[in-house]
Structure formats: structure tokens, C-alpha cells
GULO-238392 format. One record per residue (C-alpha): residue number from 1; residue in one letter; x, y, z. Coordinates in steps of 0.001 Angstrom, whole numbers, plus 500000, padded with zeros to 6 digits. Layout:
<num: NUM, residuo: a, c1: X, c2: Y, c3: Z>;
...
This chain:
<num: 1, residuo: x, c1: 500012, c2: 500021, c3: 500003>;
<num: 2, residuo: x, c1: 501481, c2: 503305, c3: 498916>;
<num: 3, residuo: x, c1: 500421, c2: 506931, c3: 499818>;
<num: 4, residuo: x, c1: 501424, c2: 509641, c3: 497367>;
<num: 5, residuo: x, c1: 500685, c2: 513368, c3: 497369>;
<num: 6, residuo: x, c1: 498314, c2: 514480, c3: 494627>;
<num: 7, residuo: x, c1: 500603, c2: 515332, c3: 491702>;
<num: 8, residuo: x, c1: 500294, c2: 514813, c3: 487965>;
<num: 9, residuo: x, c1: 502822, c2: 512006, c3: 488328>;
<num: 10, residuo: x, c1: 500886, c2: 510203, c3: 491008>;
<num: 11, residuo: x, c1: 497648, c2: 510594, c3: 489083>;
<num: 12, residuo: x, c1: 499227, c2: 509006, c3: 486020>;
<num: 13, residuo: x, c1: 500508, c2: 506056, c3: 488158>;
<num: 14, residuo: x, c1: 496998, c2: 505712, c3: 489699>;
<num: 15, residuo: x, c1: 495441, c2: 505641, c3: 486267>;
<num: 16, residuo: x, c1: 497893, c2: 502931, c3: 485194>;
<num: 17, residuo: x, c1: 496894, c2: 500812, c3: 488237>;
<num: 18, residuo: x, c1: 493191, c2: 501257, c3: 487524>;
<num: 19, residuo: x, c1: 493563, c2: 500346, c3: 483863>;
<num: 20, residuo: x, c1: 495485, c2: 497273, c3: 484986>;
<num: 21, residuo: x, c1: 492631, c2: 496110, c3: 487274>;
<num: 22, residuo: x, c1: 493926, c2: 497457, c3: 490573>;
<num: 23, residuo: x, c1: 492455, c2: 499574, c3: 493384>;
<num: 24, residuo: x, c1: 493254, c2: 503230, c3: 494071>;
<num: 25, residuo: x, c1: 491896, c2: 505431, c3: 496863>;
<num: 26, residuo: x, c1: 491571, c2: 509030, c3: 495818>;
<num: 27, residuo: x, c1: 489998, c2: 512229, c3: 497171>;
<num: 28, residuo: x, c1: 486754, c2: 513732, c3: 495984>;
<num: 29, residuo: x, c1: 484977, c2: 516798, c3: 497367>;
<num: 30, residuo: x, c1: 482763, c2: 514545, c3: 499505>;
<num: 31, residuo: x, c1: 484831, c2: 511684, c3: 500923>;
<num: 32, residuo: x, c1: 487703, c2: 509511, c3: 499749>;
<num: 33, residuo: x, c1: 486659, c2: 506921, c3: 497173>;
<num: 34, residuo: x, c1: 487999, c2: 503446, c3: 496531>;
<num: 35, residuo: x, c1: 488299, c2: 503326, c3: 492737>;
<num: 36, residuo: x, c1: 488455, c2: 500518, c3: 490143>;
<num: 37, residuo: x, c1: 487578, c2: 500106, c3: 486520>;
<num: 38, residuo: x, c1: 483770, c2: 500204, c3: 486544>;
<num: 39, residuo: x, c1: 483569, c2: 498088, c3: 483348>;
<num: 40, residuo: x, c1: 485705, c2: 495222, c3: 484681>;
<num: 41, residuo: x, c1: 483763, c2: 492686, c3: 486782>;
<num: 42, residuo: x, c1: 487047, c2: 491327, c3: 488214>;
<num: 43, residuo: x, c1: 488215, c2: 494807, c3: 489226>;
<num: 44, residuo: x, c1: 484876, c2: 495631, c3: 490765>;
<num: 45, residuo: x, c1: 484920, c2: 492432, c3: 492769>;
<num: 46, residuo: x, c1: 488122, c2: 493623, c3: 494423>;
<num: 47, residuo: x, c1: 486231, c2: 496654, c3: 495718>;
<num: 48, residuo: x, c1: 483643, c2: 494447, c3: 497427>;
<num: 49, residuo: x, c1: 486316, c2: 492208, c3: 498838>;
<num: 50, residuo: x, c1: 488487, c2: 495038, c3: 500189>;
<num: 51, residuo: x, c1: 485596, c2: 496716, c3: 501911>;
<num: 52, residuo: x, c1: 483680, c2: 493641, c3: 502964>;
<num: 53, residuo: x, c1: 480778, c2: 495257, c3: 501136>;
<num: 54, residuo: x, c1: 477499, c2: 493369, c3: 500566>;
<num: 55, residuo: x, c1: 477077, c2: 492385, c3: 496896>;
<num: 56, residuo: x, c1: 473561, c2: 493866, c3: 496755>;
<num: 57, residuo: x, c1: 474908, c2: 497437, c3: 497378>;
<num: 58, residuo: x, c1: 475361, c2: 499218, c3: 494042>;
<num: 59, residuo: x, c1: 478456, c2: 501285, c3: 493164>;
<num: 60, residuo: x, c1: 478598, c2: 504785, c3: 491823>;
<num: 61, residuo: x, c1: 480233, c2: 505441, c3: 488435>;
<num: 62, residuo: x, c1: 482475, c2: 508515, c3: 488419>;
<num: 63, residuo: x, c1: 482691, c2: 510233, c3: 485002>;
<num: 64, residuo: x, c1: 483755, c2: 513639, c3: 483666>;
<num: 65, residuo: x, c1: 480347, c2: 514929, c3: 482590>;
<num: 66, residuo: x, c1: 477003, c2: 514388, c3: 481004>;
<num: 67, residuo: x, c1: 478391, c2: 513435, c3: 477541>;
<num: 68, residuo: x, c1: 480444, c2: 510647, c3: 479093>;
<num: 69, residuo: x, c1: 477536, c2: 509479, c3: 481220>;
<num: 70, residuo: x, c1: 475502, c2: 508954, c3: 478077>;
<num: 71, residuo: x, c1: 477904, c2: 506171, c3: 477166>;
<num: 72, residuo: x, c1: 476748, c2: 504178, c3: 480175>;
<num: 73, residuo: x, c1: 473194, c2: 505277, c3: 480936>;
<num: 74, residuo: x, c1: 469967, c2: 506456, c3: 479347>;
<num: 75, residuo: x, c1: 470156, c2: 510219, c3: 480039>;
<num: 76, residuo: x, c1: 466617, c2: 511460, c3: 480284>;
<num: 77, residuo: x, c1: 465824, c2: 515176, c3: 479928>;
<num: 78, residuo: x, c1: 465407, c2: 515313, c3: 483681>;
<num: 79, residuo: x, c1: 468762, c2: 513678, c3: 484312>;
<num: 80, residuo: x, c1: 470431, c2: 516028, c3: 481834>;
<num: 81, residuo: x, c1: 468872, c2: 519018, c3: 483547>;
<num: 82, residuo: x, c1: 470166, c2: 517939, c3: 486930>;
<num: 83, residuo: x, c1: 473649, c2: 517175, c3: 485538>;
<num: 84, residuo: x, c1: 473911, c2: 520556, c3: 483854>;
<num: 85, residuo: x, c1: 472794, c2: 522273, c3: 487065>;
<num: 86, residuo: x, c1: 475005, c2: 520432, c3: 489527>;
<num: 87, residuo: x, c1: 477885, c2: 518687, c3: 487770>;
<num: 88, residuo: x, c1: 480686, c2: 518643, c3: 488589>;
<num: 89, residuo: x, c1: 479569, c2: 518377, c3: 492194>;
<num: 90, residuo: x, c1: 478194, c2: 516160, c3: 494988>;
<num: 91, residuo: x, c1: 475126, c2: 514837, c3: 493158>;
<num: 92, residuo: x, c1: 474747, c2: 511293, c3: 492093>;
<num: 93, residuo: x, c1: 472018, c2: 510682, c3: 489516>;
<num: 94, residuo: x, c1: 470312, c2: 507350, c3: 489133>;
<num: 95, residuo: x, c1: 469420, c2: 506517, c3: 485506>;
<num: 96, residuo: x, c1: 468497, c2: 503533, c3: 483431>;
<num: 97, residuo: x, c1: 471661, c2: 501572, c3: 482731>;
<num: 98, residuo: x, c1: 473047, c2: 500502, c3: 479392>;
<num: 99, residuo: x, c1: 474220, c2: 496908, c3: 479005>;
<num: 100, residuo: x, c1: 477882, c2: 498019, c3: 478931>;
<num: 101, residuo: x, c1: 477840, c2: 498401, c3: 482705>;
<num: 102, residuo: x, c1: 478439, c2: 495049, c3: 484349>;
<num: 103, residuo: x, c1: 475678, c2: 493752, c3: 486638>;
<num: 104, residuo: x, c1: 478094, c2: 493371, c3: 489529>;
<num: 105, residuo: x, c1: 478825, c2: 497183, c3: 489368>;
<num: 106, residuo: x, c1: 475104, c2: 497995, c3: 489588>;
<num: 107, residuo: x, c1: 474226, c2: 495166, c3: 492045>;
<num: 108, residuo: x, c1: 472044, c2: 493419, c3: 489477>;
<num: 109, residuo: x, c1: 469783, c2: 496401, c3: 488962>;
<num: 110, residuo: x, c1: 468436, c2: 497931, c3: 485728>;
<num: 111, residuo: x, c1: 469655, c2: 501302, c3: 486912>;
<num: 112, residuo: x, c1: 473091, c2: 502811, c3: 487453>;
<num: 113, residuo: x, c1: 474220, c2: 505652, c3: 489724>;
<num: 114, residuo: x, c1: 476515, c2: 508229, c3: 488079>;
<num: 115, residuo: x, c1: 478230, c2: 511411, c3: 489171>;
<num: 116, residuo: x, c1: 480924, c2: 513844, c3: 488067>;
<num: 117, residuo: x, c1: 483138, c2: 514876, c3: 491038>;
<num: 118, residuo: x, c1: 484162, c2: 518444, c3: 491518>;
<num: 119, residuo: x, c1: 487554, c2: 517580, c3: 492994>;
<num: 120, residuo: x, c1: 490470, c2: 518418, c3: 490603>;
<num: 121, residuo: x, c1: 492440, c2: 515182, c3: 491508>;
<num: 122, residuo: x, c1: 489435, c2: 513006, c3: 490959>;
<num: 123, residuo: x, c1: 488675, c2: 514702, c3: 487649>;
<num: 124, residuo: x, c1: 492266, c2: 514344, c3: 486487>;
<num: 125, residuo: x, c1: 492286, c2: 510642, c3: 487456>;
<num: 126, residuo: x, c1: 489063, c2: 509921, c3: 485459>;
<num: 127, residuo: x, c1: 490490, c2: 511772, c3: 482430>;
<num: 128, residuo: x, c1: 493866, c2: 510002, c3: 482662>;
<num: 129, residuo: x, c1: 492323, c2: 506556, c3: 483073>;
<num: 130, residuo: x, c1: 489932, c2: 507105, c3: 480149>;
<num: 131, residuo: x, c1: 487221, c2: 504976, c3: 481619>;
<num: 132, residuo: x, c1: 484441, c2: 505290, c3: 484285>;
<num: 133, residuo: x, c1: 485711, c2: 504685, c3: 487815>;
<num: 134, residuo: x, c1: 483493, c2: 502812, c3: 490244>;
<num: 135, residuo: x, c1: 484183, c2: 504223, c3: 493665>;
<num: 136, residuo: x, c1: 482325, c2: 503769, c3: 496947>;
<num: 137, residuo: x, c1: 483859, c2: 505324, c3: 500049>;
<num: 138, residuo: x, c1: 487345, c2: 504007, c3: 500834>;
<num: 139, residuo: x, c1: 486663, c2: 502370, c3: 504182>;
<num: 140, residuo: x, c1: 485598, c2: 499040, c3: 505643>;
<num: 141, residuo: x, c1: 481866, c2: 498607, c3: 505028>;
<num: 142, residuo: x, c1: 479722, c2: 500075, c3: 507815>;
<num: 143, residuo: x, c1: 482431, c2: 502297, c3: 509211>;
<num: 144, residuo: x, c1: 482496, c2: 506141, c3: 509176>;
<num: 145, residuo: x, c1: 483638, c2: 507218, c3: 505742>;
<num: 146, residuo: x, c1: 487209, c2: 508541, c3: 505322>;
<num: 147, residuo: x, c1: 487872, c2: 512221, c3: 504876>;
<num: 148, residuo: x, c1: 491702, c2: 511890, c3: 504990>;
<num: 149, residuo: x, c1: 494257, c2: 509606, c3: 503315>;
<num: 150, residuo: x, c1: 495457, c2: 508440, c3: 506700>;
<num: 151, residuo: x, c1: 492019, c2: 507160, c3: 507624>;
<num: 152, residuo: x, c1: 491930, c2: 505184, c3: 504368>;
<num: 153, residuo: x, c1: 495247, c2: 503549, c3: 505249>;
<num: 154, residuo: x, c1: 494057, c2: 502683, c3: 508799>;
<num: 155, residuo: x, c1: 490906, c2: 500986, c3: 507400>;
<num: 156, residuo: x, c1: 492128, c2: 499213, c3: 504281>;
<num: 157, residuo: x, c1: 495864, c2: 498843, c3: 504616>;
<num: 158, residuo: x, c1: 497373, c2: 496673, c3: 501917>;
<num: 159, residuo: x, c1: 493973, c2: 495899, c3: 500398>;
<num: 160, residuo: x, c1: 494448, c2: 499009, c3: 498191>;
<num: 161, residuo: x, c1: 497292, c2: 499305, c3: 495720>;
<num: 162, residuo: x, c1: 497717, c2: 503091, c3: 496044>;
<num: 163, residuo: x, c1: 496355, c2: 506067, c3: 497937>;
<num: 164, residuo: x, c1: 496473, c2: 509589, c3: 496617>;
<num: 165, residuo: x, c1: 496632, c2: 512119, c3: 499396>;
<num: 166, residuo: x, c1: 494641, c2: 515206, c3: 498535>;
<num: 167, residuo: x, c1: 494231, c2: 516521, c3: 502054>;
<num: 168, residuo: x, c1: 490980, c2: 516764, c3: 504016>;
<num: 169, residuo: x, c1: 487819, c2: 516599, c3: 501899>;
<num: 170, residuo: x, c1: 485657, c2: 519643, c3: 501424>;
<num: 171, residuo: x, c1: 482099, c2: 518544, c3: 502155>;
<num: 172, residuo: x, c1: 482682, c2: 515621, c3: 504540>;
<num: 173, residuo: x, c1: 479591, c2: 513545, c3: 503791>;
<num: 174, residuo: x, c1: 478684, c2: 511554, c3: 500715>;
<num: 175, residuo: x, c1: 476911, c2: 512887, c3: 497638>;
<num: 176, residuo: x, c1: 473177, c2: 513337, c3: 497356>;
<num: 177, residuo: x, c1: 471630, c2: 510447, c3: 495392>;
<num: 178, residuo: x, c1: 468709, c2: 511508, c3: 493214>;
<num: 179, residuo: x, c1: 466567, c2: 509112, c3: 491158>;
<num: 180, residuo: x, c1: 465789, c2: 510675, c3: 487827>;
<num: 181, residuo: x, c1: 464108, c2: 507720, c3: 486117>;
<num: 182, residuo: x, c1: 460573, c2: 509130, c3: 486508>;
<num: 183, residuo: x, c1: 458701, c2: 512358, c3: 486033>;
<num: 184, residuo: x, c1: 460291, c2: 514027, c3: 489064>;
<num: 185, residuo: x, c1: 463267, c2: 513778, c3: 491379>;
<num: 186, residuo: x, c1: 463254, c2: 511303, c3: 494256>;
<num: 187, residuo: x, c1: 465969, c2: 511895, c3: 496840>;
<num: 188, residuo: x, c1: 467297, c2: 508490, c3: 497796>;
<num: 189, residuo: x, c1: 470129, c2: 509786, c3: 500045>;
<num: 190, residuo: x, c1: 470570, c2: 513360, c3: 501194>;
<num: 191, residuo: x, c1: 474073, c2: 514844, c3: 500837>;
<num: 192, residuo: x, c1: 476089, c2: 517732, c3: 499482>;
<num: 193, residuo: x, c1: 473368, c2: 519034, c3: 497160>;
<num: 194, residuo: x, c1: 470391, c2: 519947, c3: 499384>;
<num: 195, residuo: x, c1: 466728, c2: 519376, c3: 498852>;
<num: 196, residuo: x, c1: 466228, c2: 523128, c3: 498490>;
<num: 197, residuo: x, c1: 468832, c2: 523284, c3: 495763>;
<num: 198, residuo: x, c1: 467202, c2: 520388, c3: 493838>;
<num: 199, residuo: x, c1: 463778, c2: 522004, c3: 494240>;
<num: 200, residuo: x, c1: 465020, c2: 525033, c3: 492345>;
<num: 201, residuo: x, c1: 465981, c2: 522893, c3: 489361>;
<num: 202, residuo: x, c1: 463305, c2: 520310, c3: 489247>;
<num: 203, residuo: x, c1: 460121, c2: 518870, c3: 490882>;
<num: 204, residuo: x, c1: 461036, c2: 516921, c3: 494001>;
<num: 205, residuo: x, c1: 458666, c2: 514068, c3: 494668>;
<num: 206, residuo: x, c1: 457766, c2: 512550, c3: 498084>;
<num: 207, residuo: x, c1: 459709, c2: 509263, c3: 498362>;
<num: 208, residuo: x, c1: 456809, c2: 507047, c3: 499329>;
<num: 209, residuo: x, c1: 457782, c2: 503554, c3: 498180>;
<num: 210, residuo: x, c1: 460951, c2: 504860, c3: 496523>;
<num: 211, residuo: x, c1: 463332, c2: 502135, c3: 495156>;
<num: 212, residuo: x, c1: 466036, c2: 502668, c3: 497771>;
<num: 213, residuo: x, c1: 467871, c2: 499679, c3: 496375>;
<num: 214, residuo: x, c1: 469047, c2: 501929, c3: 493546>;
<num: 215, residuo: x, c1: 471180, c2: 503923, c3: 495952>;
<num: 216, residuo: x, c1: 474248, c2: 502967, c3: 497902>;
<num: 217, residuo: x, c1: 474235, c2: 503613, c3: 501578>;
<num: 218, residuo: x, c1: 470504, c2: 503104, c3: 502177>;
<num: 219, residuo: x, c1: 469682, c2: 499473, c3: 503174>;
<num: 220, residuo: x, c1: 472606, c2: 498441, c3: 505423>;
<num: 221, residuo: x, c1: 473959, c2: 499964, c3: 508619>;
<num: 222, residuo: x, c1: 476539, c2: 502594, c3: 507632>;
<num: 223, residuo: x, c1: 478845, c2: 505222, c3: 509041>;
<num: 224, residuo: x, c1: 478957, c2: 503602, c3: 512508>;
<num: 225, residuo: x, c1: 481722, c2: 504130, c3: 515099>;
<num: 226, residuo: x, c1: 483016, c2: 501243, c3: 517101>;
<num: 227, residuo: x, c1: 480962, c2: 502174, c3: 520130>;
<num: 228, residuo: x, c1: 477146, c2: 502729, c3: 520334>;
<num: 229, residuo: x, c1: 475856, c2: 506000, c3: 519026>;
<num: 230, residuo: x, c1: 472748, c2: 507618, c3: 520440>;
<num: 231, residuo: x, c1: 471002, c2: 510313, c3: 518390>;
<num: 232, residuo: x, c1: 469837, c2: 513197, c3: 520565>;
<num: 233, residuo: x, c1: 467243, c2: 515869, c3: 519808>;
<num: 234, residuo: x, c1: 467720, c2: 519300, c3: 521346>;
<num: 235, residuo: x, c1: 465785, c2: 519547, c3: 524591>;
<num: 236, residuo: x, c1: 465173, c2: 515849, c3: 524904>;
<num: 237, residuo: x, c1: 466849, c2: 514635, c3: 528136>;
<num: 238, residuo: x, c1: 465623, c2: 511031, c3: 527688>;
<num: 239, residuo: x, c1: 468715, c2: 510245, c3: 525500>;
<num: 240, residuo: x, c1: 470869, c2: 510611, c3: 528614>;
<num: 241, residuo: x, c1: 468849, c2: 508579, c3: 531092>;
<num: 242, residuo: x, c1: 470199, c2: 505061, c3: 530212>;
<num: 243, residuo: x, c1: 473908, c2: 505959, c3: 529907>;
<num: 244, residuo: x, c1: 475706, c2: 505122, c3: 533149>;
<num: 245, residuo: x, c1: 478891, c2: 504849, c3: 531051>;
<num: 246, residuo: x, c1: 481654, c2: 507103, c3: 529901>;
<num: 247, residuo: x, c1: 480133, c2: 509227, c3: 527204>;
<num: 248, residuo: x, c1: 481087, c2: 511835, c3: 524719>;
<num: 249, residuo: x, c1: 478957, c2: 514417, c3: 522991>;
<num: 250, residuo: x, c1: 478900, c2: 516099, c3: 519546>;
<num: 251, residuo: x, c1: 476463, c2: 518660, c3: 518356>;
<num: 252, residuo: x, c1: 475799, c2: 522286, c3: 517706>;
<num: 253, residuo: x, c1: 474415, c2: 523242, c3: 521154>;
<num: 254, residuo: x, c1: 475463, c2: 522415, c3: 524685>;
<num: 255, residuo: x, c1: 474391, c2: 518968, c3: 526065>;
<num: 256, residuo: x, c1: 471812, c2: 518905, c3: 528896>;
<num: 257, residuo: x, c1: 473270, c2: 519317, c3: 532358>;
<num: 258, residuo: x, c1: 471575, c2: 516220, c3: 533825>;
<num: 259, residuo: x, c1: 473854, c2: 513595, c3: 535278>;
<num: 260, residuo: x, c1: 477587, c2: 513283, c3: 534804>;
<num: 261, residuo: x, c1: 479227, c2: 515663, c3: 532252>;
<num: 262, residuo: x, c1: 480594, c2: 514179, c3: 529071>;
<num: 263, residuo: x, c1: 484111, c2: 512928, c3: 528993>;
<num: 264, residuo: x, c1: 484582, c2: 515126, c3: 525947>;
<num: 265, residuo: x, c1: 482323, c2: 517345, c3: 523919>;
<num: 266, residuo: x, c1: 482813, c2: 518782, c3: 520426>;
<num: 267, residuo: x, c1: 480531, c2: 521593, c3: 519238>;
<num: 268, residuo: x, c1: 480160, c2: 522742, c3: 515617>;
<num: 269, residuo: x, c1: 479253, c2: 526285, c3: 514595>;
<num: 270, residuo: x, c1: 477092, c2: 525244, c3: 511670>;
<num: 271, residuo: x, c1: 475505, c2: 522224, c3: 509916>;
<num: 272, residuo: x, c1: 478153, c2: 522573, c3: 507242>;
<num: 273, residuo: x, c1: 481002, c2: 522354, c3: 509852>;
<num: 274, residuo: x, c1: 479117, c2: 519441, c3: 511489>;
<num: 275, residuo: x, c1: 479045, c2: 517548, c3: 508154>;
<num: 276, residuo: x, c1: 482725, c2: 518240, c3: 507401>;
<num: 277, residuo: x, c1: 483907, c2: 517060, c3: 510842>;
<num: 278, residuo: x, c1: 481363, c2: 514299, c3: 511474>;
<num: 279, residuo: x, c1: 483259, c2: 511212, c3: 510431>;
<num: 280, residuo: x, c1: 486671, c2: 512207, c3: 511774>;
<num: 281, residuo: x, c1: 485047, c2: 513151, c3: 515103>;
<num: 282, residuo: x, c1: 483290, c2: 509785, c3: 515407>;
<num: 283, residuo: x, c1: 486541, c2: 508045, c3: 514813>;
<num: 284, residuo: x, c1: 488286, c2: 510167, c3: 517418>;
<num: 285, residuo: x, c1: 485640, c2: 509756, c3: 520102>;
<num: 286, residuo: x, c1: 485222, c2: 505983, c3: 519640>;
<num: 287, residuo: x, c1: 488690, c2: 505560, c3: 521172>;
<num: 288, residuo: x, c1: 487823, c2: 507640, c3: 524238>;
<num: 289, residuo: x, c1: 484273, c2: 506740, c3: 525233>;
<num: 290, residuo: x, c1: 481872, c2: 503854, c3: 525800>;
<num: 291, residuo: x, c1: 479036, c2: 505662, c3: 524031>;
<num: 292, residuo: x, c1: 478642, c2: 508696, c3: 521821>;
<num: 293, residuo: x, c1: 475592, c2: 511031, c3: 522091>;
<num: 294, residuo: x, c1: 475158, c2: 512997, c3: 518825>;
<num: 295, residuo: x, c1: 472767, c2: 515921, c3: 518494>;
<num: 296, residuo: x, c1: 470531, c2: 515824, c3: 515392>;
<num: 297, residuo: x, c1: 470928, c2: 519298, c3: 513827>;
<num: 298, residuo: x, c1: 467653, c2: 521096, c3: 513182>;
<num: 299, residuo: x, c1: 468637, c2: 523195, c3: 510199>;
<num: 300, residuo: x, c1: 471378, c2: 524360, c3: 507925>;
<num: 301, residuo: x, c1: 471963, c2: 523439, c3: 504311>;
<num: 302, residuo: x, c1: 473506, c2: 520036, c3: 505248>;
<num: 303, residuo: x, c1: 471430, c2: 519374, c3: 508355>;
<num: 304, residuo: x, c1: 469286, c2: 516760, c3: 506594>;
<num: 305, residuo: x, c1: 472363, c2: 514873, c3: 505459>;
<num: 306, residuo: x, c1: 473927, c2: 514868, c3: 508950>;
<num: 307, residuo: x, c1: 470666, c2: 513648, c3: 510502>;
<num: 308, residuo: x, c1: 470532, c2: 510855, c3: 507927>;
<num: 309, residuo: x, c1: 474120, c2: 509708, c3: 508631>;
<num: 310, residuo: x, c1: 473662, c2: 509810, c3: 512422>;
<num: 311, residuo: x, c1: 470451, c2: 507798, c3: 512324>;
<num: 312, residuo: x, c1: 472059, c2: 505188, c3: 510071>;
<num: 313, residuo: x, c1: 475136, c2: 505028, c3: 512289>;
<num: 314, residuo: x, c1: 472813, c2: 504320, c3: 515210>;
<num: 315, residuo: x, c1: 471174, c2: 501486, c3: 513271>;
<num: 316, residuo: x, c1: 467778, c2: 503271, c3: 512860>;
<num: 317, residuo: x, c1: 465584, c2: 502534, c3: 509864>;
<num: 318, residuo: x, c1: 465178, c2: 505632, c3: 507718>;
């Protein structure tokens, strides 16, 4: 396993590894991705093995833009509108897949999830490789996603052939996943592009019986620290009653004063800061405490995404 700074030379070497069927961890604006040739079933199988990822969890194809996406998916007028509004950026669009995409990459589904990342290193890698890169988060399945190269190395070690170190990621939580196969947008996973932003570009439908299987990160427990996590709503003291253990706290407001104070507390100034620091904070606190109490943010552009990740980390059904 090798860690290299993000340079043109390291990107060329990473592209060579991917074209040869290997695995490369690389930065995006959201979290670090574990990349392989999306069109090679053998290479994609290495992703599932390295992460311990369930085979029914589809992967995201990373491409350079809408024209390239059209080589792998049926780009509807709605999907094209979303892509032109938010690409490159933290929006994954679910579309009808073309046969060129292997079934293993899309978990046997008729749809495929595609996005064009905003990160310069990720874009350069896709361009240099000359093929779509399948890339879930570069961590063991179920763990908090990595926002630094060091975290990737801690989780995956020699299971990855190369890690490109692009520093801390910008957004801190995964992309929004939007289903564009119908007459309106269905948000399957909240993320870096907010519901309000999508509403300005298209009609956002109520999920109802939305096909969550089409999105990664929706049907298995994800983002979980090594110790129990208890979601907490502001003003609700019931979250603290059953503790009786060493506990830590993260949130945007002070924890209630009932009972013993937290061993450590970390407060964020905004939902955006909360999102950026969420995963690294969970990894830090899991080494200190027996349980983590996490406040569910009430607002902010990324508040919905943070609430989603905390509930999933706690094992709640969304």
C-alpha cells in the first residue's frame, strides 16, 4: 500500500493501476473513494472484497460529465437538467443503465448511479484513466467514511494498491443520490446538494415507496463508530437517562446538564461544519468513550444529510 501526494505523476500512476485492474483510493469533494475500472467485473469484485461490502449494494460510476455519462446510461431530459445544474459536484444521478455496465457494478439492477466529482484530483484521474471509475467510500463497510488519506490507510491497509493524498475533503459527507428515472426527482440519500437546491432545478417528489435499492448507503447499517451512538434531539433529556457509562457528545448546542458531564464534547458552529467534521470526530471519540451522544441538527443546508448519517450510524431505519 502506497500513499502519494496528489501530483500529475501520482495521478498518472494511479490511472495505470486502475487500467491494469487494481484499486486506488483518491480524494473527492465529499469523501475519499476506493476506485476501480467500473467496466471490469474482476476489478469491481476487488472493491467488494476490500471493503467487505454486501454484493447487493450498488456502486457509483464517476465520470467527467453528461456526455460521458451517456455512454453508460439512458440520460433522460430530467437527468440532463440535473447534471447541467449540479455537475461537477456532490450529486449522484440514478438513471436507466446501458448493458455496457456490468451487473456486479450495479448490484444486478436495471439502473446505474453516476456522478461527476468536483475535486480536481478525481477529475484528472478519470480523464487519465479514460474509463468510468466505480468508487464507493474507501473504508471498511459500515464504518464512518474517510475524509483523509490516513484514515483510508488505517481502514484498508494493503487491500488497496495506492492512495492519493489530497488533504481533508471539502464537504465531509457523501453525495446526494437523486433518482431521475421518473417524472420528478426522488431523493434516495441526502448529501452535498440539498433538497432546496434540487427544488430550484426540478420537481422533487415525496419518496413514498421509492426504490432505495438503487442507491448505495441506504439498506445496510453505515457510518457507524466502534461504540454505540445515540442520536439526541435538542431539549430531549431522555437520551441521557440510560447511559451510566463514559460518554462523549457532539452537536451544535450544549448538552443537557443532567447527570455526569461528558468525558469530551465537540461543538460545531454550523451544519456545514458538522458535516465536514462528523466522520473524523466519530473516529476520534470511539477511542475515548463507551458511548457517543450525537445531537441531530435542526437546520442548515446540510442538516438533513447529517441527521441521515447519524440515524444510520445508530442502526435506525430511515
